[in-house]
C-alpha positions as CSV (number, residue, x, y, z in Angstrom):
1,X,17.2,55.8,146.3
2,X,14.4,53.2,145.3
3,X,11.5,53.5,148.0
4,X,11.7,50.7,149.5
5,X,15.6,51.9,150.7
6,X,13.5,56.2,151.8
7,X,10.7,53.6,154.0
8,X,13.7,51.6,155.3
9,X,15.0,55.0,155.9
10,X,12.3,56.5,157.6
11,X,11.2,54.1,160.1
12,X,15.2,54.1,161.5
13,X,13.7,57.8,161.8
14,X,10.8,57.2,163.5
15,X,11.7,55.1,165.8
16,X,15.4,55.7,166.5
17,X,16.2,55.9,170.5
18,X,17.7,58.9,170.4
19,X,16.1,60.8,168.6
20,X,13.0,62.0,171.9
21,X,14.0,61.0,175.3
22,X,11.7,58.2,176.5
23,X,9.6,59.9,179.1
24,X,9.1,62.3,176.3
25,X,7.4,59.7,174.4
26,X,5.8,58.6,177.6
27,X,4.5,62.0,178.6
28,X,3.4,62.1,174.8
29,X,1.9,59.4,174.1
30,X,-0.1,59.6,177.6
31,X,-1.8,63.5,176.4
32,X,-2.1,61.7,173.0
33,X,-4.3,58.6,174.5
34,X,-5.9,60.8,177.2
35,X,-6.9,63.3,174.7
36,X,-8.9,60.8,172.3
37,X,-10.0,59.1,175.2
38,X,-12.2,62.2,176.7
39,X,-13.0,63.9,172.8
40,X,-13.7,60.2,171.4
41,X,-17.4,60.9,171.1
42,X,-17.1,64.3,170.0
43,X,-17.8,64.5,166.5
44,X,-14.8,67.3,165.9
45,X,-12.3,63.6,166.8
46,X,-12.2,62.9,163.0
47,X,-11.9,66.4,161.7
48,X,-8.9,67.4,164.2
49,X,-6.5,64.4,163.7
50,X,-6.9,64.2,160.0
51,X,-6.1,68.4,160.3
52,X,-2.4,67.2,162.8
53,X,-2.4,64.2,160.3
54,X,-2.1,66.9,157.2
55,X,0.2,70.0,159.1
56,X,2.4,66.9,160.1
57,X,2.7,66.1,156.5
58,X,4.8,69.1,155.1
59,X,6.8,70.1,159.3
60,X,8.3,65.8,158.1
61,X,9.0,67.2,154.7
62,X,11.1,70.3,155.9
63,X,12.5,68.2,158.5
64,X,13.1,65.8,155.6
65,X,14.8,68.3,153.7
66,X,16.9,71.2,156.5
67,X,18.9,66.9,157.5
68,X,19.7,66.2,153.9
69,X,17.2,63.1,154.6
70,X,18.2,62.9,157.5
71,X,22.0,62.6,157.2
72,X,23.0,65.9,158.8
73,X,21.9,67.0,162.6
74,X,19.1,70.5,162.4
75,X,16.5,72.5,164.7
76,X,17.1,69.7,167.8
77,X,17.6,66.7,165.7
78,X,21.2,65.1,165.1
79,X,20.7,61.1,165.3
80,X,22.3,61.2,162.1
81,X,22.9,56.9,162.6
82,X,19.8,56.9,162.6
83,X,19.3,58.0,158.6
84,X,22.5,56.3,157.4
85,X,21.7,52.9,155.0
86,X,22.5,49.7,156.8
87,X,23.1,47.3,153.9
């Protein structure tokens, strides 16, 4: 699969409205923004964000592997429509 199609699929899945309920997204981002605001001047903030990002990559790849490239439901993720190709 060409890289452009892969990136489009990843973005469709990432911004799918069915992947996470709106209330969950609001709470998640409120917590993230509050924590960054609270710890902005702490020297460990950027290290913590880097560690979270690095740990998130294998989790993302694992989920992608288990869902066969976002085409099958697995582990609470069931929006297979977002993973389908759009021509």
